C-alpha positions as CSV (number, residue, x, y, z in Angstrom):
1,M,23.7,-12.9,28.2
2,P,24.2,-9.5,26.4
3,A,22.4,-6.5,27.8
4,P,19.8,-6.1,25.0
5,E,19.0,-9.8,25.2
6,T,18.6,-9.6,29.0
7,K,16.3,-6.7,28.7
8,D,14.0,-8.5,26.2
9,T,14.1,-11.7,28.4
10,I,12.9,-9.6,31.3
11,L,10.2,-8.0,29.3
12,D,8.9,-11.3,27.9
13,A,8.8,-12.8,31.4
14,A,7.0,-9.7,32.8
15,E,4.5,-9.7,30.0
16,A,3.7,-13.4,30.6
17,L,3.3,-12.9,34.4
18,F,1.2,-9.7,34.1
19,A,-1.1,-11.6,31.7
20,E,-1.4,-14.5,34.0
21,Q,-1.9,-12.8,37.4
22,G,-2.0,-9.0,36.9
23,F,0.4,-6.1,37.7
24,A,-0.3,-5.8,41.4
25,A,0.0,-9.6,42.1
26,T,3.3,-10.0,40.3
27,S,6.3,-9.7,42.5
28,L,9.8,-8.9,41.4
29,R,10.9,-12.2,42.9
30,Q,8.5,-14.1,40.6
31,L,9.8,-12.1,37.7
32,T,13.5,-12.8,38.4
33,Q,12.7,-16.5,38.7
34,R,10.7,-16.6,35.4
35,A,13.3,-14.6,33.5
36,G,16.3,-16.4,35.1
37,V,18.0,-13.1,36.1
38,N,18.8,-11.4,39.3
39,L,17.2,-8.3,40.9
40,A,20.2,-6.2,40.0
41,S,19.5,-6.8,36.3
42,V,15.9,-5.7,36.6
43,N,16.9,-2.6,38.5
44,Y,19.6,-1.8,36.0
45,H,17.3,-2.0,33.0
46,F,14.1,-0.6,34.4
47,G,14.7,0.9,37.9
48,S,11.2,0.0,39.2
49,K,8.2,-2.3,38.7
50,E,6.2,0.7,37.4
51,A,8.8,1.5,34.8
52,L,8.9,-2.2,33.8
53,V,5.1,-2.4,33.2
54,K,5.2,0.8,31.2
55,E,7.9,-0.6,29.0
56,V,5.9,-3.8,28.6
57,L,3.0,-1.8,27.3
58,R,5.0,0.7,25.3
59,R,6.9,-1.8,23.2
60,R,3.5,-3.2,22.0
61,I,1.7,0.1,21.7
62,E,4.2,2.1,19.7
63,P,4.4,-0.1,16.6
64,I,0.6,-0.2,16.5
65,N,0.3,3.5,16.8
66,A,3.0,4.1,14.3
67,E,1.0,2.0,11.8
68,R,-2.1,3.9,12.7
69,R,-0.4,7.2,11.9
70,R,1.1,5.8,8.7
71,R,-2.3,4.6,7.5
72,L,-4.1,7.8,8.4
73,E,-1.5,10.0,6.7
74,A,-1.7,7.9,3.5
75,L,-5.4,8.5,3.2
76,D,-6.6,11.1,0.6
77,A,-10.1,12.5,1.3
78,P,-10.9,9.4,3.4
79,S,-14.4,8.0,4.1
80,L,-15.5,7.4,7.6
81,E,-14.9,3.7,7.0
82,D,-11.3,4.4,5.9
83,V,-10.6,6.3,9.1
84,V,-12.1,3.7,11.3
85,R,-10.2,0.9,9.6
86,A,-6.9,2.8,9.9
87,F,-7.5,2.9,13.7
88,L,-8.8,-0.6,14.3
89,E,-7.0,-2.9,11.9
90,P,-3.4,-2.3,13.2
91,A,-4.3,-3.5,16.7
92,L,-6.4,-6.4,15.5
93,R,-3.7,-7.6,13.1
94,A,-0.9,-7.1,15.6
95,I,-2.6,-8.9,18.5
96,G,-4.7,-11.4,16.6
97,H,-8.3,-12.5,16.8
98,R,-7.3,-15.1,19.5
99,G,-6.2,-12.3,21.8
100,G,-3.2,-13.7,23.6
101,G,-0.9,-12.5,26.4
102,M,-0.7,-8.9,25.3
103,A,-4.5,-8.5,25.2
104,R,-4.7,-9.9,28.7
105,V,-2.0,-7.6,30.0
106,F,-4.0,-4.6,28.7
107,G,-7.2,-5.9,30.2
108,R,-5.7,-6.6,33.6
109,V,-3.7,-3.3,33.9
110,T,-6.7,-1.3,32.8
111,A,-9.0,-3.1,35.3
112,E,-6.5,-2.5,38.1
113,Q,-6.2,1.2,37.3
114,P,-2.7,1.8,38.8
115,A,-1.9,5.4,39.5
116,F,0.4,5.9,36.5
117,L,-2.2,4.7,33.9
118,R,-4.0,7.9,33.1
119,E,-0.9,9.8,32.4
120,F,0.6,6.9,30.4
121,F,-2.5,6.5,28.2
122,F,-2.7,10.3,27.6
123,E,1.0,10.3,26.5
124,H,0.6,7.4,24.1
125,F,-3.0,8.0,22.9
126,G,-4.0,11.6,23.5
127,A,-2.6,13.3,20.4
128,L,-3.3,10.3,18.2
129,A,-6.9,10.0,19.3
130,Q,-7.4,13.7,18.5
131,R,-6.1,13.2,15.0
132,F,-8.5,10.4,14.5
133,I,-11.4,12.4,15.9
134,D,-10.6,15.2,13.6
135,A,-10.5,12.8,10.6
136,M,-13.8,11.2,11.6
137,R,-15.5,14.6,11.9
138,T,-14.1,15.7,8.5
139,A,-15.5,12.5,6.9
140,A,-18.8,12.8,8.8
141,P,-19.5,16.6,9.2
142,D,-22.7,16.0,11.1
143,L,-20.9,14.3,14.0
144,D,-20.3,16.8,16.8
145,A,-17.2,16.7,19.0
146,R,-19.0,15.2,22.0
147,A,-20.6,12.4,20.0
148,A,-17.4,11.7,18.3
149,W,-15.4,11.3,21.5
150,L,-18.1,9.2,23.1
151,R,-18.4,6.9,20.1
152,M,-14.6,6.6,19.8
153,H,-14.7,5.6,23.5
154,F,-17.3,2.9,22.7
155,T,-15.3,1.7,19.7
156,V,-12.2,1.3,21.8
157,G,-14.2,-0.6,24.3
158,A,-15.5,-3.0,21.6
159,M,-12.0,-3.5,20.2
160,A,-10.6,-4.2,23.7
161,H,-13.3,-6.7,24.5
162,T,-12.9,-8.4,21.2
163,L,-9.2,-8.8,21.6
164,Q,-9.5,-10.1,25.2
165,S,-12.6,-12.3,24.8
166,S,-13.3,-13.3,21.2
167,H,-11.9,-16.8,21.9
168,M,-15.0,-17.5,24.1
169,L,-17.5,-16.5,21.3
170,T,-17.8,-20.0,19.9
171,E,-18.7,-21.5,23.2
172,I,-21.1,-18.7,24.3
173,S,-22.9,-18.8,21.0
174,G,-23.3,-22.6,21.2
175,G,-21.3,-23.0,18.1
176,A,-23.5,-20.6,16.1
177,C,-20.6,-18.2,15.6
178,E,-17.1,-19.5,15.1
179,L,-14.5,-16.9,14.2
180,G,-12.5,-17.3,11.1
181,D,-9.4,-15.1,10.9
182,E,-8.3,-11.5,11.6
183,A,-9.7,-10.3,8.2
184,E,-13.2,-11.4,9.1
185,L,-13.0,-9.8,12.5
186,V,-11.7,-6.5,11.0
187,E,-14.6,-6.3,8.6
188,Q,-17.2,-7.0,11.2
189,L,-15.8,-4.6,13.8
190,V,-15.3,-1.8,11.2
191,A,-18.9,-2.2,10.1
192,Y,-20.2,-2.1,13.7
193,A,-18.1,1.0,14.6
194,V,-19.0,2.9,11.4
195,G,-22.7,2.2,12.0
196,G,-22.5,3.6,15.5
197,L,-20.6,6.7,14.3
198,R,-23.1,7.4,11.5
199,A,-26.1,7.2,13.8
200,S,-27.9,10.4,14.5
201,A,-25.9,12.6,16.8
202,R,-29.2,13.5,18.6
203,A,-30.4,9.9,18.9
204,G,-29.7,9.8,22.7
205,E,-31.5,13.1,23.3
206,E,-34.5,12.0,21.2
207,Q,-34.7,8.7,23.1
208,Q,-34.9,10.5,26.5
209,R,-37.9,12.7,25.5
């Protein structure tokens, strides 16, 4: 098969295997069998297993982050809700409320904490996260930098858990909560995040007294 098609086939196979069993447990032999290619093809396109998993993540992350930047730049004097929506909705729309393979890949790789992960996440999220923090603080001037970063961290955690585990919600709730579509999930998660961001910045300190 042509080189671009071979590369995509390898990436698709790797994404499926990483979702099923994690990064560490996936061998290159399993990958070549799943993709129907030889080891030379994997080495030619990626060079190493680490480079391969980075590319699996990058090809999903970059379109989401590009849409986040586009939405943020399009906002004129945005509200806090506008900023939060610009951050959350692209990921929820791209991956879907049922989660799927890519959500499981992120979950497994993050849980395993391979050595490259911190640098990789900083490269792909560091500058963008700062732009969103700045926009949030402009929209909510009472929010100090520490509280903004902490609450952004909590928001990312809620988003990640939603993407990875929302399919279990109906069963866990005994049928009381059955998810509809991405639109409903976006509205609920945006409302939840905005509520947390708007809470008193000194709430934690006051609680400890």
